[in-house]
C-alpha positions in Angstrom: 6.2 114.9 5.2 7.6 112.0 7.1 4.7 111.9 9.6 2.2 111.9 6.8 4.0 109.0 4.9 4.2 107.0 8.2 0.5 107.5 8.7 -0.3 106.2 5.2 1.8 103.1 5.7 0.0 102.3 9.0 -3.3 102.7 7.3 -2.3 100.3 4.6 -1.2 97.7 7.2 -4.5 98.0 9.0 -6.3 97.6 5.7 -4.3 94.5 4.8 -5.0 93.0 8.3 -8.7 93.7 7.9 -8.7 92.0 4.4 -6.9 89.0 5.8 -9.3 88.7 8.7 -12.3 89.0 6.4 -10.8 86.3 4.1 -10.3 84.0 7.0 -13.8 84.6 8.4 -15.3 84.1 4.9 -13.4 80.9 4.5 -14.5 79.6 7.9 -18.1 80.4 7.0 -17.8 78.6 3.6 -16.3 75.5 5.2 -19.0 75.4 7.9 -21.6 75.8 5.2 -20.1 72.9 3.3 -19.0 74.8 0.2 -15.3 74.2 0.9 -13.8 71.0 2.3 -10.7 71.1 4.5 -7.6 69.6 3.0 -7.1 65.9 3.9 -4.0 63.9 3.1 -4.7 60.9 0.9 -4.3 57.6 2.7 -4.4 54.0 1.2 -6.5 51.4 3.0 -6.1 47.9 1.5 -9.2 46.1 0.4 -10.2 43.1 2.6 -9.2 40.8 -0.3 -5.7 42.3 -0.3 -5.0 41.2 3.3 -2.6 38.4 3.7 -4.3 35.5 5.3 -2.3 32.9 7.2 -2.1 29.4 5.6 -3.7 26.8 7.8 -1.4 24.0 8.9 -1.8 20.7 7.1 -3.9 18.1 9.1 -1.8 15.6 11.0 -1.1 12.2 9.5 -0.6 9.0 11.4 2.9 7.3 11.5 3.7 5.0 8.5 5.0 1.5 8.6 8.5 0.7 7.6 8.3 -1.7 4.5 11.1 -3.4 2.7 11.4 -2.9 -1.0 10.3 -6.5 -1.9 7.0 -5.9 0.0 6.1 -3.3 -2.6 7.0 -4.8 -5.9 5.3 -7.1 -8.3 6.5 -8.6 -11.6 4.4 -9.3 -14.7 4.7 -13.0 -13.7 3.1 -12.2 -10.3 0.2 -10.5 -12.0 -0.4 -13.4 -14.4 -1.9 -16.8 -14.0 -0.9 -19.2 -11.2 -3.6 -21.9 -11.3 -2.0 -23.5 -14.3 0.4 -25.0 -11.8 -0.7 -28.3 -10.3 -0.3 -27.2 -6.7 -2.5 -24.0 -7.1 -6.2 -24.6 -6.9 -7.7 -21.1 -6.3 -7.0 -17.7 -7.8 -8.9 -14.4 -7.9 -8.5 -11.0 -9.6 -10.6 -8.4 -7.9 -11.4 -4.8 -8.8 -13.5 -2.3 -6.8 -14.2 1.4 -6.9 -16.2 4.2 -5.3 -17.4 6.9 -7.8 -17.0 10.5 -6.8 -18.7 13.9 -7.4 -17.1 14.1 -10.9 -19.2 11.1 -12.0 -22.7 10.7 -13.2 -23.0 8.1 -10.5 -21.7 10.0 -7.5 -21.6 7.8 -4.4 -22.1 4.5 -6.2 -19.7 1.5 -5.8 -18.7 -1.2 -8.2 -17.3 -4.7 -7.4 -15.8 -6.9 -10.2 -14.1 -10.3 -9.6 -12.9 -13.1 -11.8 -12.6 -16.2 -9.6 -11.0 -19.5 -10.3 -12.5 -21.4 -7.3 -11.2 -24.7 -6.0 -13.5 -27.5 -7.0 -14.4 -28.2 -3.4 -15.3 -24.5 -2.6 -18.8 -24.9 -4.1 -19.1 -28.6 -3.6 -22.1 -30.2 -5.3 -22.4 -27.6 -8.0 -19.6 -28.7 -10.4 -19.4 -25.0 -11.3 -16.3 -23.5 -9.8 -15.7 -20.6 -12.2 -17.2 -17.5 -10.7 -17.9 -14.0 -12.1 -19.0 -11.2 -9.8 -20.4 -7.9 -11.2 -22.3 -5.6 -8.8 -23.3 -1.9 -8.8 -24.9 -0.3 -5.8 -26.1 3.2 -5.3 -26.6 5.4 -2.2 -30.4 5.2 -2.4 -30.8 1.5 -2.6 -30.1 1.0 -6.3 -28.8 -2.4 -7.2 -27.6 -4.0 -10.4 -25.7 -7.1 -11.4 -25.0 -10.2 -9.3 -22.8 -13.3 -9.5 -22.8 -16.4 -11.6 -20.8 -19.7 -11.5 -20.3 -22.0 -14.4 -18.7 -25.3 -15.3 -15.0 -25.8 -15.8 -14.0 -28.0 -18.7 -11.0 -30.3 -18.4 -9.7 -30.6 -21.9 -9.8 -29.6 -25.6 -13.5 -30.6 -26.1 -14.8 -28.5 -23.1 -12.8 -25.5 -22.2 -13.0 -23.7 -18.8 -15.3 -20.7 -18.6 -12.6 -18.6 -16.9 -9.3 -18.5 -18.9 -6.1 -16.7 -17.9 -2.6 -16.2 -19.2 0.7 -14.6 -18.4 2.5 -12.3 -18.2 0.4 -9.5 -16.7 -3.3 -9.6 -16.1 -4.9 -11.4 -19.0 -8.2 -13.0 -18.0 -11.5 -13.7 -19.7 -14.9 -15.0 -18.6 -17.0 -15.3 -21.8 -17.7 -11.6 -22.9 -16.0 -10.1 -19.8 -12.3 -9.6 -19.5 -9.4 -7.7 -17.8 -6.0 -7.0 -19.1 -2.9 -4.9 -18.5 0.2 -4.6 -16.4 1.1 -2.4 -13.4 0.4 0.4 -13.2 -2.6 0.3 -15.6 -5.4 -2.2 -16.4 -8.5 -2.2 -18.5 -11.6 -4.0 -17.2 -14.6 -4.7 -19.3 -17.6 -6.7 -18.0 -21.0 -7.6 -19.4 -23.2 -10.6 -18.9 -26.8 -11.1 -19.9 -27.3 -13.9 -17.4 -26.0 -12.2 -14.3 -28.9 -9.7 -14.0 -32.2 -11.0 -15.5 -33.9 -7.6 -15.2 -31.2 -5.3 -16.6 -28.5 -5.1 -19.3 -25.2 -3.9 -17.8 -21.9 -3.0 -19.4 -19.0 -1.7 -17.4 -15.8 -0.4 -19.0 -13.2 1.0 -16.6 -9.5 1.9 -16.6 -7.5 1.5 -13.4 -4.2 3.4 -12.8 -2.2 2.8 -9.7 0.0 5.9 -8.9 2.2 3.8 -6.5 3.4 0.3 -6.0 1.3 -2.4 -4.3 1.7 -4.1 -0.9 1.9 -7.8 -0.3 -0.6 -8.8 2.4 -0.2 -12.6 2.5 2.5 -15.0 1.6 6.3 -15.3 1.7 6.7 -12.1 -0.3 5.2 -10.2 2.6 8.2 -11.3 4.6 11.0 -12.2 2.3 11.9 -12.4 -1.4 10.7 -15.8 -2.6 8.0 -17.4 -4.6 4.9 -18.4 -2.7 1.9 -20.7 -3.3 -0.1 -18.7 -0.9 -0.1 -15.0 -1.7 -2.1 -11.8 -2.0 -1.2 -8.2 -2.9 -3.3 -5.1 -3.3 -3.0 -1.8 -5.3 -4.8 0.9 -3.3 -5.6 4.5 -4.2 -6.1 3.6 -7.9 -7.5 6.3 -10.2 -10.6 4.9 -12.0 -12.4 6.3 -15.0 -14.7 5.0 -17.7 -18.3 4.4 -18.4 -21.3 2.4 -17.1 -24.2 1.5 -19.3 -27.4 0.4 -17.7 -30.3 -0.5 -20.0 -28.7 1.5 -22.9 -28.3 4.6 -20.7 -24.6 5.6 -20.5 -23.0 7.2 -17.4 -19.5 8.6 -17.3 -17.7 7.7 -14.0 -14.5 8.7 -12.1 -13.4 7.6 -8.7 -10.9 5.8 -6.5 -10.5 2.0 -6.5 -8.5 -1.0 -5.4 -7.1 -4.0 -7.3 -6.4 -7.2 -5.5 -4.9 -10.5 -6.7 -4.8 -13.7 -4.6 -3.9 -17.3 -5.1 -3.7 -20.4 -2.8 -2.5 -24.0 -2.9 -4.4 -27.3 -2.6 -3.6 -27.6 1.1 -5.7 -24.5 1.9 -9.1 -26.2 1.8 -12.5 -24.8 2.6 -12.1 -26.4 6.0 -9.2 -24.2 6.8 -10.6 -20.9 5.5 -14.3 -21.0 6.1 -15.1 -17.3 5.8 -13.8 -13.8 5.3 -14.7 -10.2 5.6 -13.2 -7.8 3.1 -13.7 -4.1 2.8 -12.1 -1.4 0.6 -12.9 2.0 2.0 -12.6 5.6 0.6 -12.8 8.2 3.4 -14.1 11.7 3.0 -10.6 13.2 3.6 -9.1 11.2 0.7 -7.6 8.4 2.7 -8.0 4.8 1.7 -8.4 1.7 4.0 -8.2 -2.0 3.2 -9.6 -4.3 5.8 -9.5 -8.1 5.7 -10.2 -10.8 8.2 -10.2 -14.6 7.6 -12.0 -17.2 9.7 -10.0 -20.4 10.0 -12.8 -22.6 11.4 -16.2 -23.7 10.1 -19.0 -21.5 11.3 -20.7 -24.2 13.4 -17.7 -24.3 15.7 -16.6 -20.7 15.5 -17.8 -17.7 17.5 -19.1 -14.4 16.0 -15.5 -13.1 15.9 -12.3 -14.8 15.1 -10.0 -15.2 18.1 -7.1 -16.2 15.8 -6.3 -13.8 13.0 -3.2 -15.1 11.2 -4.1 -13.3 8.0 -6.2 -10.4 9.3 -4.9 -6.9 8.6 -5.9 -3.3 8.3 -3.9 -1.1 5.8 -4.2 2.7 5.6 -2.8 5.1 3.1 -3.2 8.9 3.3 -1.6 9.6 -0.1 -3.0 7.1 -2.6 -0.6 4.3 -1.7 2.7 6.2 -1.5 3.0 5.5 2.2 1.1 2.9 4.2 0.3 2.1 7.8 -0.2 -1.6 8.5 -1.9 -2.8 11.7 -1.7 -6.5 12.4 -3.5 -6.7 15.8 -7.1 -6.9 14.5 -10.1 -7.4 16.8 -13.4 -7.5 14.9 -16.8 -7.8 16.6 -19.8 -8.7 14.5 -22.7 -6.8 16.1 -25.4 -7.6 13.6 -25.9 -10.5 11.2 -28.3 -11.4 8.4 -30.4 -14.4 9.7 -33.2 -14.0 7.2 -31.6 -14.5 3.8 -28.8 -16.7 5.2 -30.5 -19.1 7.7 -27.6 -21.6 7.8 -24.7 -19.2 7.6 -24.6 -15.8 9.4 -23.4 -13.1 7.0 -22.5 -9.9 9.0 -24.4 -6.7 8.5 -22.4 -4.6 10.9 -18.8 -5.0 12.2 -16.9 -3.0 14.8 -13.2 -3.2 14.1 -10.5 -2.3 16.6 -6.9 -2.3 15.2 -3.6 -1.7 16.8 0.1 -2.4 16.1 0.9 -6.1 16.5 3.7 -7.7 18.5 5.9 -7.8 15.3 5.6 -4.0 15.0 7.5 -2.6 18.1 8.4 0.7 16.4 4.8 1.4 15.4 3.6 0.5 18.9 5.5 3.4 20.4 3.0 5.8 18.8 0.0 4.1 20.5 -1.9 4.1 17.3 -5.4 2.7 17.4 -8.3 2.4 14.9 -11.9 2.1 15.9 -14.3 1.9 12.9 -17.8 0.7 12.3 -18.5 -1.0 8.9 -22.2 -1.1 8.2 -23.7 -2.8 5.2 -26.2 -0.5 3.4 -27.0 -2.3 0.2 -25.8 -5.7 -1.0 -26.3 -8.5 -3.4 -26.7 -11.7 -1.5 -26.1 -15.2 -2.9 -26.5 -18.6 -1.1 -25.7 -22.0 -2.3 -27.8 -24.5 -0.4 -27.5 -28.3 0.1 -25.0 -29.7 -0.1 -22.8 -26.6 -0.5 -24.0 -24.3 2.3 -22.0 -21.3 1.3 -23.2 -17.7 1.5 -21.7 -14.5 -0.1 -22.7 -10.9 0.2 -21.2 -8.1 -2.0 -22.2 -4.5 -1.8 -21.9 -1.0 -0.5 -21.2 0.0 3.1 -20.9 3.1 5.2 -17.9 3.6 7.5 -17.4 5.8 10.6 -15.0 5.9 13.5 -11.8 7.4 14.8 -8.1 7.0 14.6 -5.7 8.2 17.4 -2.0 8.3 17.9 0.7 10.1 19.8 3.8 11.7 18.3 6.2 14.6 19.1 3.3 17.1 18.8 1.2 15.3 21.3 -2.0 13.2 21.0 -4.1 13.3 17.8 -7.6 11.9 17.3 -9.4 12.3 14.0 -12.9 11.3 13.0 -13.3 9.1 10.0 -16.2 8.8 7.6 -16.5 7.2 4.2 -18.0 4.7 1.8 -16.7 1.3 1.0 -17.2 -1.9 -1.0 -17.6 -5.1 1.0 -17.4 -8.8 0.4 -18.4 -11.3 3.1 -18.4 -15.1 2.8 -19.4 -17.8 5.2 -19.4 -21.6 4.9 -21.4 -23.8 7.2 -19.0 -26.8 7.0 
């Protein structure tokens, strides 16, 4: 019995082995035929968007100037009128802006100025109160102009331009500006300034940071000065422009400048200037100014003495500033057709470095090289016996800035749009 039972057990084992082999063979056949897929462990592969991308380092910024607190502060009295004093003969309030892509007028520039000129500035006209309103577009569009009118001396005949204190409070007929730092409201309109178009401009300026004094004792020490100028740069500008009853909403970046000077600064001492307020594509702002201390008939194309020339850069809307005092401009092209007696520049190459009074900034070997090219401008000339020419408009700017710091040498390309104002007097 035992041998028979062992035989049965062996047969059952063989049968089981055969069944297992058949199952394995059948499974392999089914897998190869594609009816059964082999087991694969689930794995997670992150989507490309889930991958952590490294944050690019911020672009380098040039070294900033060390400025004392009094160089960056104005009072409501500073913003107000000064020509009511007997020793002040000239005072200007100037507003400019470049409109951006959030505007209906992208790439356009505006220049507005209320000017209490000295009576000898426009000699022979008896009209020293000047208003400037200009609009210039990227495709040659031009609106506005400038007009000068008489200044009354008393109760019977009031001056065309009126101003009060404290704060900015000026009026030129239907045009006006008012406010105190950090915000001003500017409204201009004049049916005489552009005979072909009706223009109304209404803008609000907001300065996120304090100004900087560029001329006068306050640029060096705390005191009152009869010769002074300060600028707010990196202002946020918004409002509307109405041209021939068509309204355009505008936003952009602007500058506000206020200057005054005494009787001793005659037209014979300051016979010309080049101003430019520039907005770069990277968001930086540049203010460039150069004054010509001699009449044009005895001066060269560039001023060899620049006691009041300066270039000011801000990379953060005016919070920090870099001031370069060693200015070397070269006028490479002038307008000899519209201005036969006075040569208004069309293109200027400006080289700027730290001056002798800036030893700390000089250690960075900082250097600007920019080209300012007039693209579209309103030109005005007062002929005999005045012989004064002015040009206000839109300019393109290109160039480089370089400096050395702990990270080595940096050089950046600069491109942007600016407003410009050039003046020349023959005598």
